[in-house]
FISEBA-250529 format. One line per 3 residues: number of its first residue (from 1); their letters; for each residue x, y negated, z of N, C-alpha, C. Coordinates in steps of 0.02 Angstrom, whole numbers. Each point is the difference from the previous one (the first is absolute). Example, Ala and Ser with C-alpha at 12.3 -4.5 7.8 and 13.67 -1.06 7.14 Angstrom:
FISEBA-250529
1) as) 660/284/390/-45/-59/0/45/-60/0  -18/-53/-36/42/-59/3/-39/-55/37 .
END
This chain:
FISEBA-250529
1) mlk) -963/253/-1529/-29/-52/-52/1/-61/50  2/-51/-25/-8/-71/42/-58/-7/-1  -22/-21/62/-72/-33/15/-4/-67/12 .
4) epl) -53/-32/-28/-11/-66/6/7/-12/76  20/-74/16/21/-36/59/-62/11/43  1/27/86/-56/19/39/11/-77/52 .
7) lde) -46/-46/-8/-11/-55/9/-47/-28/61  -32/62/12/-68/-4/45/28/8/69  -23/-42/61/35/-23/55/-2/65/38 .
10) tap) -30/51/-12/11/72/25/33/53/-54  37/-38/-32/56/55/-35/31/38/52  18/56/-30/35/36/76/73/-38/-11 .
13) wkq) 34/-29/-51/64/-28/34/-7/-65/17  -51/-24/-1/-4/-64/43/-7/27/74  -32/45/1/-12/16/62/62/33/52 .
16) rfn) 39/21/-48/55/21/27/42/-57/17  7/-43/-44/37/-69/8/-16/-52/69  -70/13/4/-28/-37/54/0/35/66 .
19) asi) -2/47/-1/29/33/72/56/-27/41  -12/11/64/38/-11/54/56/50/-5  64/-18/17/60/52/-6/18/4/78 .
22) ifs) 18/47/31/38/26/59/85/4/-5  19/-34/15/68/-12/-35/39/60/59  0/-15/63/22/49/38/-23/-22/70 .
25) ari) 21/42/57/-31/6/54/53/46/51  5/-32/67/51/42/40/-18/-32/73  -11/51/55/-13/-10/64/69/-14/30 .
28) are) 0/-39/59/35/-9/51/20/81/36  75/11/7/2/58/10/23/5/79  -7/-55/46/-6/11/85/-68/-34/14 .
31) npg) -51/-9/-55/-65/-33/13/-41/8/-58  -13/78/-3/-46/7/-73/-42/-10/8  -38/-27/50/-71/-10/-22/2/-70/-38 .
34) rgi) 50/-29/-14/18/-61/-36/25/20/-71  -14/-47/-58/30/28/-59/-25/-68/-38  39/2/-71/-1/-45/-40/-20/25/-65 .
37) vis) -29/-46/-54/-27/22/-57/25/-57/-62  22/10/-36/4/-42/-44/-42/20/-71  -45/-64/-6/-60/18/-45/-11/-78/-49 .
40) nqa) -52/9/-39/-7/-55/-47/-73/-22/6  -27/36/55/-69/-6/0/-44/-64/19  68/-50/12/-47/-63/-19/23/-56/-38 .
43) nhv) -49/3/-58/17/-50/-59/68/31/-40  4/73/-1/52/26/-46/63/-14/20  13/-43/59/80/-7/9/23/23/63 .
46) fqi) 50/52/-3/26/38/35/11/-35/92  -20/16/44/12/-21/62/5/46/46  17/-25/73/13/68/58/-63/-17/46 .
49) ysw) -17/74/10/-60/1/47/23/45/52  -26/-27/52/3/50/64/-42/54/-11  24/67/18/-45/55/5/-24/26/81 .
52) dvs) -39/0/25/-34/31/62/-12/73/-31  75/51/21/-22/55/-17/-58/49/22  -25/-9/61/-50/28/40/-69/-11/-14 .
55) tnt) -4/-67/-45/-68/-16/-35/1/0/-53  62/-9/-43/16/-2/-75/-14/-56/-7  6/-66/30/-32/-59/-36/46/-32/-16 .
58) mtq) 11/-60/-40/51/-40/-10/-12/-60/-7  49/-57/12/-3/-61/10/50/-30/-37  -17/-55/-36/51/-36/-46/36/-53/43 .
61) lth) 86/21/-4/41/-43/47/20/-70/-45  22/19/-59/30/-54/-38/-36/-20/-63  7/-62/-29/-58/-34/-41/50/-36/-51 .
64) kpd) 61/33/-24/48/-53/-32/-21/14/-70  0/-64/-40/-24/6/-50/34/44/-68  51/4/1/45/40/-39/-14/71/1 .
67) glf) -25/24/73/-2/59/22/65/33/67  -12/42/15/55/49/37/-18/58/2  73/44/-29/-17/77/-2/62/30/22 .
70) evv) 45/-39/46/65/32/27/-14/-24/75  8/56/53/6/-10/73/4/54/43  45/-19/63/11/45/40/-53/-13/63 .
73) lsp) -16/58/22/-31/12/62/35/33/64  2/-53/63/58/22/42/-21/65/29  31/49/8/-3/60/39/-64/-2/55 .
76) dgq) 2/-54/47/-40/-18/34/-60/-30/1  -4/-28/-68/-65/-16/-28/-15/-70/17  46/-39/20/-6/-51/24/12/-61/-52 .
79) yly) 36/13/-45/9/-49/-40/13/11/-77  -11/-35/-45/16/20/-72/47/-50/-31  48/28/-29/50/-47/-44/-19/12/-58 .
82) yle) 47/-57/-39/-15/-2/-76/60/-56/-32  2/-13/-52/53/-38/-15/-52/-58/-35  12/-63/13/-43/-53/-27/39/-34/-41 .
85) dqg) -2/2/-72/13/-44/-52/-41/-54/-25  26/-7/-71/-28/-62/-25/-22/12/-56  -66/33/-16/-18/6/-68/5/60/-21 .
88) gne) 24/50/38/46/68/-21/64/10/-28  31/-62/9/81/-10/-14/27/37/47  -14/48/30/21/50/52/57/-35/43 .
91) tgh) 8/-51/11/56/-35/39/-36/-42/60  14/15/53/-34/-41/60/43/27/75  -59/8/48/31/19/57/-61/54/20 .
94) flr) 22/36/56/-51/60/20/-39/-39/64  -58/11/-1/-58/-26/51/-24/55/33  -45/-10/49/-30/38/40/-68/-14/16 .
97) ipy) -61/33/14/-51/-10/23/-30/38/69  -24/-26/25/-38/49/62/-51/51/-53  11/58/31/-68/51/-43/-47/-21/20 .
100) egg) -29/-39/44/-77/-39/23/-10/-57/-74  55/-22/-21/7/-60/-46/30/-61/54  1/-70/-44/31/-41/29/60/-15/-38 .
103) npv) 24/-71/31/57/-45/-47/60/51/-9  18/-1/-55/77/22/-21/44/-31/40  59/42/15/80/-26/30/50/28/-54 .
106) dlt) 38/-53/-12/52/3/-30/72/53/50  4/25/-23/53/55/30/67/-43/-13  25/2/-49/68/-44/-16/-22/-65/-13 .
109) pnl) -19/-49/24/16/-71/-19/53/-38/-23  60/30/26/61/-43/-1/28/30/-63  -19/59/-22/27/18/-59/-19/-27/-64 .
112) ppy) 29/5/-55/-12/-28/-62/-48/50/-33  -42/-23/-40/-29/43/-35/18/79/-38  -17/55/16/26/52/-37/-44/55/-43 .
115) vvs) 42/31/-17/-38/52/-37/30/81/26  -65/49/7/15/60/15/-23/58/-51  32/47/8/4/54/-58/-80/44/22 .
118) qes) -33/-15/-59/-60/36/-28/-5/81/13  60/23/5/29/82/3/6/25/43  9/-54/68/31/11/71/-76/32/17 .
121) tly) 16/29/64/-44/50/20/-45/-70/45  -62/22/-7/-64/-58/52/24/-74/-23  21/-21/-75/4/-63/-29/47/-38/29 .
124) glt) 69/41/17/29/-50/34/12/-22/58  -29/20/50/-1/-22/70/-25/79/38  40/23/47/-16/45/35/1/-7/86 .
127) isg) -54/32/13/-15/-17/74/25/64/57  41/7/55/24/50/32/-85/41/27  1/55/36/-31/39/11/-40/-36/67 .
130) ssr) 38/-37/41/-16/-38/59/-49/-51/-17  20/-40/-63/-38/-56/-9/54/-48/15  51/-5/35/46/-45/25/42/-20/-29 .
133) vlg) 24/25/-72/67/-28/-35/-36/17/-64  18/-66/-47/-13/-5/-65/65/-5/-46  -8/33/-57/62/0/-48/-24/-1/-65 .
136) gvv) 49/-51/-34/-20/-19/-68/70/3/-38  15/-3/-65/45/-10/-48/-16/-56/-45  20/-43/0/-36/-71/-43/66/-15/-25 .
139) ahs) -22/-41/-69/44/-17/-36/4/-84/-21  45/-7/23/5/-87/-11/83/-29/7  20/-39/-50/55/-37/7/66/40/-31 .
142) nay) -33/52/-35/38/37/-51/41/74/48  -57/18/37/28/54/42/-65/32/22  12/52/21/-56/57/36/16/-13/89 .
145) hly) -60/-15/30/28/-9/83/-45/39/34  22/53/52/-35/38/24/-15/-53/87  -71/0/8/-15/-39/47/-48/42/62 .
148) cie) 24/8/56/-42/14/50/-28/-35/45  -64/-14/35/-36/-48/49/-39/42/59  35/-16/46/-37/36/50/-84/-40/21 .
151) vge) -43/48/21/-54/-19/17/-15/14/79  -22/-51/32/-2/6/88/-55/19/11  8/31/65/-69/41/29/-43/-44/-17 .
154) kdp) -18/-69/-5/-58/-33/7/-1/-27/-66  48/29/-41/-5/-28/-78/18/-62/-16  63/-21/30/26/-66/-24/52/37/-48 .
157) ige) 5/-36/-54/44/19/-51/91/-27/11  38/34/-6/59/-9/6/47/-45/-59  42/0/-1/49/-40/-44/13/59/-55 .
160) phl) 7/-4/-81/34/49/-27/81/9/8  -5/55/12/67/23/24/43/37/-84  54/-41/-23/44/30/-37/45/69/9 .
163) lys) -38/37/-35/68/54/19/28/22/-64  -19/-29/-73/52/24/-50/-38/-49/-64  53/-4/-49/8/-46/-55/36/30/-44 .
166) npk) -18/14/-74/34/3/-46/-25/1/-70  33/-34/-49/-25/-15/-59/-18/67/-40  2/59/0/-28/76/-13/-51/15/12 .
169) lam) -43/27/-32/-76/12/4/-15/45/62  -43/-33/49/-5/44/58/-65/-4/9  -38/67/34/-88/14/26/-6/-24/65 .
172) spv) -64/-8/10/-7/-22/79/1/72/49  17/-27/58/27/66/29/-65/40/38  20/51/33/-44/32/51/34/1/61 .
175) lsy) -47/5/57/17/-13/55/-25/56/43  53/20/65/-16/35/51/-74/-8/26  -26/27/40/-64/-10/34/4/-39/45 .
178) dge) 60/-15/57/7/-69/28/37/-38/-39  35/-5/-59/21/-60/-34/71/-12/26  36/51/26/77/-8/7/50/14/-54 .
181) vav) -32/56/-44/29/-2/-66/-26/-7/-53  33/-58/-65/-41/17/-59/57/23/-53  -34/21/-57/29/32/-53/-28/-24/-63 .
184) ias) 44/-26/-47/-18/-24/-58/30/59/-58  -39/-23/-81/59/28/-52/7/-40/-20  71/-6/-24/54/-41/-37/19/15/-41 .
187) tes) 21/-43/-65/46/21/-62/72/-28/29  22/-26/46/65/-31/18/53/42/-25  -12/65/7/70/35/-29/1/27/-54 .
190) tgt) -71/-10/-25/7/56/-73/-5/-49/-55  -19/-63/20/-15/-48/-55/-43/12/-73  -37/64/22/-62/17/-50/-59/-7/31 .
193) lqy) -49/33/-25/-57/2/25/-14/67/48  61/18/23/-12/53/26/30/-13/75  -47/20/63/14/-17/53/46/37/61 .
196) tli) 15/-30/29/24/19/73/-43/-18/51  2/40/63/-43/-28/68/69/-20/60  -25/-64/17/47/-30/55/-29/-20/51 .
199) afd) 11/25/53/-28/-3/87/40/-52/18  -66/-38/44/31/-45/41/-24/-3/86  52/-25/38/-34/-25/66/-47/-41/3 .
202) vrs) -56/-3/20/-47/-82/-8/30/-43/52  22/19/71/17/-48/29/51/-34/-20  56/44/-2/76/-30/-32/18/-14/-53 .
205) ger) -35/25/-50/7/-15/-76/64/58/-9  14/52/24/77/43/-27/-33/55/-42  33/4/-31/-21/49/-50/15/69/22 .
208) ige) -46/31/5/24/76/32/2/59/-31  -8/-12/-71/-15/64/-29/-11/-22/-87  14/58/-44/-16/-9/-59/10/69/-38 .
211) led) -54/-1/-39/-10/85/-28/5/-21/-80  43/35/-28/11/9/-75/-18/66/-18  -7/13/-61/-21/63/-33/48/29/-58 .
214) gpg) 53/-32/-17/49/24/-53/-10/-58/-61  32/0/-45/-7/-34/-71/-53/10/-19  -35/-34/-23/-56/-12/-36/-59/19/34 .
217) asl) -1/30/57/-57/-8/53/-32/-52/15  -75/12/13/-32/-64/36/-28/18/55  -22/-36/61/-8/14/59/-81/-71/7 .
220) dlf) -58/47/22/-56/-49/12/-16/10/93  -30/-62/5/-16/2/78/-84/4/-12  -36/32/71/-61/7/11/-22/-15/60 .
223) tfs) 31/28/52/-26/-33/82/41/32/35  9/-33/66/32/38/61/-66/53/31  32/55/43/-38/25/45/-56/-44/23 .
226) pva) -57/7/13/-45/-20/36/6/-7/73  42/41/23/10/12/82/61/-31/25  -7/-36/55/41/-45/33/46/41/30 .
229) gdl) 66/-16/-32/62/21/27/13/54/-59  -24/16/-51/14/53/-67/39/-47/-32  70/-5/-19/25/-37/-53/17/31/-65 .
232) rvl) -55/46/-18/9/11/-70/-36/-29/-54  33/7/-53/-37/-53/-56/-13/67/-67  -69/-34/-12/-23/57/-52/21/-41/-80 .
235) ats) 22/49/-33/22/-16/-73/9/35/-37  19/-32/-65/7/38/-54/66/8/-51  24/43/-29/52/9/-42/-18/16/-49 .
238) nrs) 35/-16/-64/-19/22/-66/88/46/-28  28/15/55/59/46/-31/-9/48/-33  -69/45/2/-11/49/-18/-26/5/-70 .
241) gnm) -16/-65/-7/-42/-16/-57/-54/-27/-10  -46/18/69/-49/-19/9/-6/-38/71  -43/-21/4/-14/-41/71/-17/57/57 .
244) rpl) 30/-2/51/0/34/59/12/-11/56  -47/33/54/6/-42/64/45/28/36  15/-58/58/67/12/37/-21/-19/72 .
247) lwn) 43/13/61/3/-31/65/78/-13/7  8/-63/24/62/-44/13/-11/-18/73  46/13/38/7/-40/67/69/-54/1 .
250) pct) -16/-60/-29/43/-41/-10/48/1/59  -12/-1/58/44/10/83/47/45/-23  -21/65/-25/46/52/28/11/36/-75 .
253) ger) -16/-25/-35/16/35/-75/-25/49/-11  -37/23/26/-33/78/-6/-44/-6/-58  3/31/-52/-52/14/-61/-38/69/-11 .
256) ynl) -61/3/-6/-43/48/-25/-27/-1/-77  16/45/-49/-45/-4/-48/-60/60/10  -53/-23/-9/-59/35/-4/1/48/-52 .
259) pld) 2/71/22/22/50/-73/-87/11/-17  8/-31/-53/-73/-2/-43/7/15/-80  43/59/-14/43/5/-55/-63/43/-44 .
262) ele) -44/34/39/-67/38/-28/-42/-65/-32  20/-62/6/-59/-39/-46/43/-42/-47  -34/-3/-62/27/-36/-40/-10/-59/-22 .
265) gei) 7/-45/-32/16/-79/2/24/-31/61  -27/-60/3/17/-40/52/-49/-6/56  40/-15/61/-39/20/58/8/-72/35 .
268) kpl) -44/-33/23/6/-73/24/-55/6/62  52/-33/55/-43/12/63/-58/-33/17  -39/-11/43/-69/-39/-1/-1/-26/79 .
271) dws) 19/51/45/-25/-32/55/33/51/58  6/-12/67/33/42/47/-57/-10/64  -20/60/26/-45/-7/38/24/-22/67 .
274) sdg) -45/-29/40/-5/-48/52/52/41/52  -5/72/4/24/35/39/88/19/-33  20/-7/-34/60/17/-40/-1/72/-14 .
277) krl) -44/49/-26/10/63/6/-14/6/-89  -48/-52/-21/-24/32/-66/29/-65/-46  4/24/-80/10/-62/-57/-56/25/-46 .
280) llc) -30/-56/-43/-36/2/-36/29/-17/-72  18/33/-41/29/19/-67/-46/-21/-48  28/-18/-66/-27/0/-67/32/19/-36 .
283) qfr) -27/59/-39/46/35/-65/-26/-47/-59  47/-9/-33/-23/-22/-74/31/34/-65  -55/35/-31/24/43/-68/-36/-13/-43 .
286) qav) 35/-38/-59/-23/-26/-59/-53/-54/23  -10/-43/37/-21/-51/27/-69/22/45  -6/48/31/-52/31/22/21/24/81 .
289) qrl) -34/-31/43/16/9/69/-36/56/26  48/28/58/-25/42/48/26/-7/68  -41/3/47/21/-7/72/9/55/39 .
292) yiy) 54/0/42/21/51/45/19/-35/60  -7/58/60/26/-23/64/65/45/11  57/-27/40/45/26/7/-5/16/77 .
295) nle) 17/48/44/19/-1/66/70/-3/10  25/-55/32/62/-1/23/29/40/51  -40/50/46/13/38/52/8/75/-40 .
298) sga) -41/5/-32/-11/71/-26/39/9/-70  7/-51/-29/28/-9/-78/-52/19/-55  -77/-1/14/-47/37/-26/-30/-50/-44 .
301) lha) -8/-1/-76/-31/-35/-41/-72/19/-18  -49/-30/1/-53/6/-8/-44/-31/-59  -15/27/-43/-39/-44/-52/-69/-14/7 .
304) lqh) -37/-54/-6/-51/-27/24/-54/10/-75  -47/11/-1/-55/22/-53/-42/-52/2  37/-55/-28/-40/-66/10/-42/-9/-77 .
307) psg) -53/-35/-9/-3/-23/-60/41/-25/-45  -1/15/-74/57/-20/-43/-33/-82/-1  49/-39/-21/12/-73/-9/43/-34/-1 .
310) tyt) 12/-51/35/62/-37/14/-15/-38/60  44/20/46/4/-42/59/33/-38/33  -11/-69/30/60/-35/4/-32/-23/71 .
313) qth) 51/-35/60/1/-18/71/-32/51/35  35/53/-18/-22/69/40/37/4/56  -23/13/75/34/-2/52/-46/42/54 .
316) fgp) 17/38/47/-18/33/56/-53/-57/26  -66/41/20/-51/-34/36/2/34/56  -54/-22/56/-20/30/68/-29/59/-13 .
319) ddt) 13/43/53/-47/59/-1/8/56/-57  67/17/-18/17/44/-67/-25/-28/-51  9/-40/-22/-23/-45/-70/41/-30/-34 .
322) ilt) -10/-10/-57/38/-37/-64/-30/-52/-16  25/-52/-7/-52/-71/-24/39/-19/-59  -34/-10/-43/22/-9/-83/-45/-58/-35 .
325) twq) 35/-25/-59/-46/-10/-54/14/16/-48  -69/39/-33/7/31/-38/-43/0/-69  31/5/-54/-42/-3/-61/13/47/-53 .
328) nan) -46/1/-54/22/35/-57/-37/-35/-75  0/34/-54/-19/-47/-60/-62/-13/23  -41/41/34/-84/-9/-19/-29/-37/87 .
331) haa) 53/-15/42/-31/-24/60/53/-41/19  -20/-55/20/48/-63/22/6/10/43  59/-32/43/50/-1/55/-64/1/57 .
334) cii) 9/41/63/-38/19/50/47/7/49  -16/-4/63/26/13/67/-35/63/23  52/55/-10/-15/74/37/22/20/52 .
337) eld) -37/27/28/33/62/59/29/78/-6  34/19/-10/39/81/-20/3/35/69  -13/51/5/22/51/55/65/3/7 .
340) ert) 41/-6/32/72/13/0/29/66/-4  -49/50/25/3/70/-3/-8/14/-82  -50/-14/-29/-15/33/-64/11/-43/-61 .
343) gqq) -7/-76/27/5/-35/-56/-71/-17/-39  -65/33/23/-49/-15/-25/-28/-56/33  -42/-29/-46/-16/-74/13/-61/11/61 .
346) khi) 0/-41/43/-50/6/56/-55/-53/0  27/-65/-17/-41/-70/-18/10/-43/-38  -38/-38/-29/22/-54/-28/-19/-56/53 .
349) lia) 64/-25/11/-8/-62/53/-12/-53/-39  8/-34/-41/-8/-50/-32/-25/13/-79  -44/14/-25/-13/-5/-79/-4/-47/-46 .
352) adt) 13/21/-57/-5/-39/-65/-51/-21/-25  -23/-61/-40/-41/-4/-24/-30/47/-42  -62/17/-14/-16/51/-43/-4/-28/-90 .
355) vpe) 28/38/-32/1/-48/-70/-16/87/-60  -8/-25/-56/-11/58/-43/69/41/-3  -8/55/-12/61/57/-4/16/-26/-75 .
358) gqp) 65/4/-9/38/4/-65/22/61/-11  59/-4/-40/26/71/-35/44/23/38  31/54/10/61/28/49/67/-29/-26 .
361) wks) 45/14/41/75/-12/-33/21/75/1  47/13/-62/26/68/10/92/-29/1  30/41/41/72/-5/-13/27/33/-76 .
364) ftf) 37/-22/-38/21/40/-69/87/-22/13  22/39/-41/90/-3/-14/10/-4/-77  52/-29/-21/11/-9/-80/88/-19/-1 .
367) pst) 20/33/-31/62/-2/-21/21/-73/-45  42/-38/35/28/-65/-13/50/8/-81  4/-41/-20/40/5/-53/64/30/-19 .
370) dge) 32/16/81/63/31/-1/-15/64/28  -67/13/13/-7/75/26/-27/4/81  5/-57/35/4/-18/62/-80/21/20 .
373) tiq) -6/29/44/-73/20/26/-17/-73/38  -70/-20/-25/-23/-68/42/-72/25/17  -16/-17/57/-53/-2/30/-65/-45/-10 .
376) gwl) -63/3/-9/-38/-59/-3/-72/13/30  -52/-49/-9/-54/24/14/-60/-20/-55  -60/37/-10/-31/-8/-57/-73/-4/2 .
379) cvp) -47/-57/-14/-62/15/12/-22/-22/-75  -64/50/-17/-23/-22/-62/-73/6/0  -28/-37/-56/-75/-11/-7/-39/76/-15 .
382) ege) -59/6/1/-40/51/-21/1/-23/-79  -1/58/-22/-2/44/-73/77/9/-36  -18/4/-67/67/32/-33/46/-52/-18 .
385) gpf) 70/8/9/56/-59/-21/3/17/-75  47/-41/-27/52/-45/40/-44/-74/15  33/-32/62/-26/-51/38/46/-85/-10 .
388) pti) -25/-28/-22/57/-70/22/2/8/61  69/4/18/41/0/76/41/-59/18  -3/-2/72/19/-39/32/61/34/27 .
391) let) 68/-14/-6/78/17/27/18/-44/52  -16/27/72/29/-51/52/59/19/28  48/-35/20/62/4/29/5/-41/71 .
394) hgg) 1/22/65/0/-23/53/63/-56/10  -18/-43/52/65/-46/19/44/31/53  55/-43/-2/42/37/61/73/-17/-29 .
397) pna) 35/43/-35/-27/68/-19/18/37/55  13/-4/69/12/23/53/-78/24/33  -39/43/-38/-74/13/4/-13/65/-34 .
400) vtv) -60/22/37/-30/41/-43/-87/-3/-6  -11/27/-53/-71/-22/-4/-22/98/22  -67/-13/55/-25/69/15/-82/-13/-20 .
403) erf) -30/71/9/-83/-22/-7/-24/-45/36  -43/-49/-21/-8/-74/22/-76/15/-36  -39/-47/47/-71/-30/-22/18/-74/-32 .
406) dav) 0/-5/-66/37/-52/-43/-80/-16/-43  -24/-61/19/-66/-26/-32/17/-22/-53  69/-22/-27/31/-15/-71/-4/52/-52 .
409) cqs) 22/53/36/12/59/-50/-69/22/-13  -51/5/48/-59/29/-6/-47/-49/-41  5/-63/-19/-27/-52/-37/15/26/-77 .
412) wvd) 65/5/-11/6/23/-64/-20/53/-23  8/62/45/-44/61/-11/-62/-10/-25  -23/-33/55/-98/-17/-12/7/-12/-76 .
415) hgf) 44/-43/-42/-2/-19/-44/37/23/-76  0/73/26/21/52/-49/79/-2/-21  38/-28/47/81/-6/-2/20/74/54 .
418) afa) 55/29/-21/30/42/42/63/-47/24  13/12/65/48/-35/46/55/51/31  63/-13/-4/49/39/6/55/-55/39 .
421) sin) 26/29/66/41/-30/34/56/32/18  65/-10/-15/56/41/13/55/-14/44  30/47/25/53/-7/43/76/-15/-39 .
424) yrg) 10/-34/-16/73/-13/-54/52/25/50  65/13/-18/61/-21/24/16/-48/30  3/3/72/26/-55/51/-71/5/39 .
427) stt) -46/42/-6/-52/5/61/21/38/51  -26/-12/57/15/27/59/-32/62/6  23/61/45/-28/51/24/19/47/-44 .
430) fgk) 34/-1/-56/11/48/-42/84/33/6  19/-34/43/76/33/15/37/-55/-23  66/14/38/52/-77/-7/19/7/-71 .
433) qfl) 16/64/-31/24/5/-76/-41/-64/-38  -66/17/9/-47/-13/-56/-4/-93/17  -15/-1/72/6/-87/34/59/-38/-35 .
436) eqi) 51/15/-12/73/-18/-7/14/-23/-76  -22/51/-44/16/-2/-56/-6/-86/-41  -50/-32/16/3/-52/-29/32/-50/44 .
439) wgn) 49/20/44/35/-60/24/54/-17/-50  7/-71/-14/63/-22/-22/-30/-18/-68  -55/50/-25/-22/-16/-69/-87/-8/8 .
442) pgd) -38/-39/13/-40/-29/21/-47/8/-80  -62/19/-9/-47/-3/-49/18/30/-74  43/68/11/35/43/-31/-65/66/-8 .
445) lev) 40/29/55/-37/37/3/-77/15/-3  -22/-43/46/-76/-18/24/-25/-2/-69  10/-40/-40/-26/-1/-66/-9/66/-44 .
448) edm) 78/37/12/-16/67/-29/-51/42/19  -17/-17/49/-53/43/50/-69/-9/-34  -3/-75/-7/-48/-40/-39/-32/48/-53 .
451) vga) 67/-2/-40/1/38/-66/-29/53/-7  21/52/41/-11/68/24/-68/1/13  -31/-31/54/-54/-2/20/-53/-6/-76 .
454) rtw) 15/-56/-39/-52/-8/-58/6/54/-48  52/35/-8/0/64/-56/-29/39/32  13/17/73/-44/66/24/-92/-18/-15 .
457) lie) -7/-70/17/-71/12/-1/-31/-8/-67  43/-6/-42/-25/2/-75/2/77/-15  53/29/0/3/58/4/-52/56/19 .
460) qgi) -26/-20/76/-33/38/21/-88/-40/-25  -9/-28/-46/-69/-23/-14/-47/-47/32  42/-44/53/2/-47/59/-35/-59/-39 .
463) arp) 77/-16/-7/-4/-76/-40/2/-10/-59  -27/-53/-28/-3/-9/-86/65/-42/0  51/14/-47/64/-23/-20/-20/-75/-6 .
466) dqv) -25/-31/-36/-11/-69/-8/-33/-34/58  -26/23/46/-14/-45/73/3/25/59  58/-4/14/54/29/58/-1/-77/32 .
469) flt) -18/-33/52/22/-51/36/28/10/69  58/-26/-3/40/-11/49/-24/-54/61  19/12/67/-19/-49/53/43/20/68 .
472) grs) 25/-44/21/10/16/67/15/-87/45  20/26/60/13/-64/39/71/0/29  8/-61/8/66/-9/27/58/15/-47 .
475) ygg) 61/69/28/32/21/-41/-41/41/-32  -64/7/-14/-29/61/-37/-24/-57/-54  15/-49/-2/-17/-43/-83/-24/-58/10 .
478) i) -28/-27/48/-43/-69/11/47/-51/53 .
END
């Protein structure tokens, strides 16, 4: 039953919308006392904050009127790097500022304005583990260009060194610890949205290796080993039908596929321990995450018993810990510390604002119009249905909806609506075949999946047939 609008200033939905948001946080690998937090604590505009990990204090570093929520912290904790654009047009130059604050410096003053891929690791820019080499793939002049920049001992910035140019899509590189090797993911040889890996000697620009995985397969990059002299790259392949991790040495050609056949779904690498001995992995199964530690020396796989919910910016911390941004439907994103051995929560490092609890999200599956099984998330108000229902589709389509704290959803539910969000065909983490079904035919199967969701919601007595409202952002509708 619909409720009268809750207009009081203390209404639960208003409290949730007015609460500050912690978007992400990360510590410097080689200087773990320093971190950064992206939050909208000041005037509800996202800005960058330095984070003194020992005292848990934050200091605002940026004051951009339009906000800023994509930034890279150098491993030594000395500098922050970000793309300076004009009013959110995603075209501009990379800048850096000191961790303590100060005037920004343009890394590429002599280049034309450029675009970086928002799907790239670390928002288009990569920094070597030594913090002495920067690398990025940028788009300008009708091509994708790989540049590397050396940073001197006293931090002078060198000239951009062009290693690669091609009109085909390429993602930003990963760099070896000392920055002597760069690897990119490129569509140069496929001409599709499927990627191969290309390795370069940074000093000479020589192409020293390439990894392909056969017709129809795609490779993705994550990171180099964090150990100096170890030239293995952590990547994934979907040749099996699901994203699976592998190690590749572009200098020797040696490849090792992690033996994870006992795990269902897709497996995404999250981090590589500083000693080079352990990998932090995330399993996605029906849009639900599970974290694992893989020991590279013994081959042992250890499942972590962590709280349920969604994890982002998850990485190894000091003293056998894992630091992560965690949230679920009833808890806004906060920075927590997990025990690396068990996965149990040890501490809340940066808490979210306290807000009224909403209704839980529940995973559900339903048949599309052609019988394909589709997963979604459902949140319903108290009482008996059917309810007027909001049916949401995410943007992308190269994305996935996971359990999240969602003030928009809960505001509808507060007023008597049900809320459903579906992972239609084309969504990530459901496997290669599910992802690629919409290629070359956008807007067809996605709509069929929406029709299937509506039918199921009505049949289950959740939705009123005459009151199902469609919504979505970007590719999802608006």
